[in-house]
C-alpha positions as MATLAB code, in Angstrom:
seq = 'MSVDIVISKSGNVMLASNEPFPDDIARVEFYMDTKLLVLGFEDPAAEGMLLNMEVHDSMVKPLSEAASIYVVYMEDNSPVVGYDVPLVQVGN';
ca = [
      -7.277  -11.486  -17.485;
      -6.426  -14.683  -19.318;
      -2.792  -15.095  -20.371;
      -1.249  -17.840  -22.512;
       2.332  -18.637  -23.445;
       2.813  -19.859  -26.991;
       5.617  -20.498  -29.432;
       5.137  -18.700  -32.743;
       5.674  -20.403  -36.093;
       9.054  -18.651  -36.251;
      10.027  -20.173  -32.881;
       9.700  -17.027  -30.762;
       8.144  -17.144  -27.302;
       4.975  -15.060  -26.964;
       2.837  -14.008  -23.995;
      -0.710  -13.289  -25.173;
      -3.418  -11.616  -23.092;
      -7.124  -11.162  -23.730;
      -7.072   -7.832  -21.833;
      -4.776   -4.828  -21.984;
      -1.967   -4.802  -19.456;
      -2.211   -2.150  -16.708;
       0.979   -0.401  -17.892;
       3.733   -0.775  -20.483;
       5.817   -3.857  -19.707;
       9.589   -3.399  -19.364;
      10.482   -7.061  -18.775;
       9.059  -10.480  -17.942;
      10.693  -12.438  -15.121;
      10.545  -16.245  -15.237;
      11.077  -17.825  -11.819;
      12.394  -21.223  -12.820;
      12.054  -22.898   -9.391;
       8.350  -22.116   -9.074;
       7.504  -21.873  -12.821;
       5.844  -18.492  -12.263;
       5.957  -15.295  -14.337;
       6.078  -11.719  -13.080;
       5.573   -8.676  -15.292;
       7.861   -5.716  -14.600;
       6.463   -2.370  -15.718;
       8.072    0.735  -17.246;
       6.931    2.867  -14.306;
       9.619    2.315  -11.636;
       7.052    3.003   -8.900;
       4.726    0.256  -10.167;
       4.769   -3.063   -8.373;
       5.412   -6.182  -10.472;
       2.391   -8.245  -11.466;
       2.452  -11.974  -10.689;
       0.526  -13.818  -13.392;
      -2.095  -16.211  -12.091;
      -0.693  -19.207  -13.932;
       2.034  -21.812  -13.616;
       4.187  -22.388  -16.690;
       3.455  -25.799  -18.220;
       6.400  -28.229  -18.229;
       6.537  -28.183  -22.044;
       7.239  -24.413  -21.962;
      10.032  -24.442  -19.348;
      12.842  -25.191  -21.818;
      11.799  -22.578  -24.435;
      11.450  -19.943  -21.699;
      14.776  -20.844  -20.103;
      16.546  -20.485  -23.484;
      14.871  -17.265  -24.657;
      16.441  -13.831  -24.189;
      13.227  -11.973  -24.994;
       9.490  -12.509  -25.140;
       6.874  -10.917  -27.385;
       4.043   -9.503  -25.266;
       0.756   -9.034  -27.104;
      -2.774   -7.959  -26.251;
      -5.271   -9.849  -28.430;
      -8.875   -8.956  -29.171;
     -11.130  -11.242  -31.242;
      -8.082  -13.428  -32.079;
      -6.246  -10.453  -33.610;
      -3.285   -8.587  -32.114;
      -4.115   -5.064  -30.935;
      -0.711   -4.090  -29.559;
       2.490   -6.074  -29.122;
       6.166   -5.551  -28.445;
       9.328   -7.444  -27.575;
      10.731   -7.203  -24.024;
      13.617   -8.866  -22.184;
      12.890  -12.230  -20.570;
      14.828  -12.583  -17.324;
      15.343  -16.072  -15.910;
      15.535  -16.136  -12.104;
      16.845  -19.153  -10.184;
      17.841  -22.504  -11.609;
];
């Protein structure tokens, strides 16, 4: 799974994946000290999913200021499914 963080033309933060997520996402946690992201799923029994990427320095400020993030699964450069979820900042 390849995941990218981008800022949309309207200024919203977006998390785009080239594969479907394993379950519906309830929230995205941004660990500010380590610059890592963890997906929290709707199923309370599901374990969070640590994304295999470190947030680039240029994205730290937009992520630290955002209250939500648009999560989207893309196929052939077109959105298949997407929705807005809370973005939780953890640490300082």
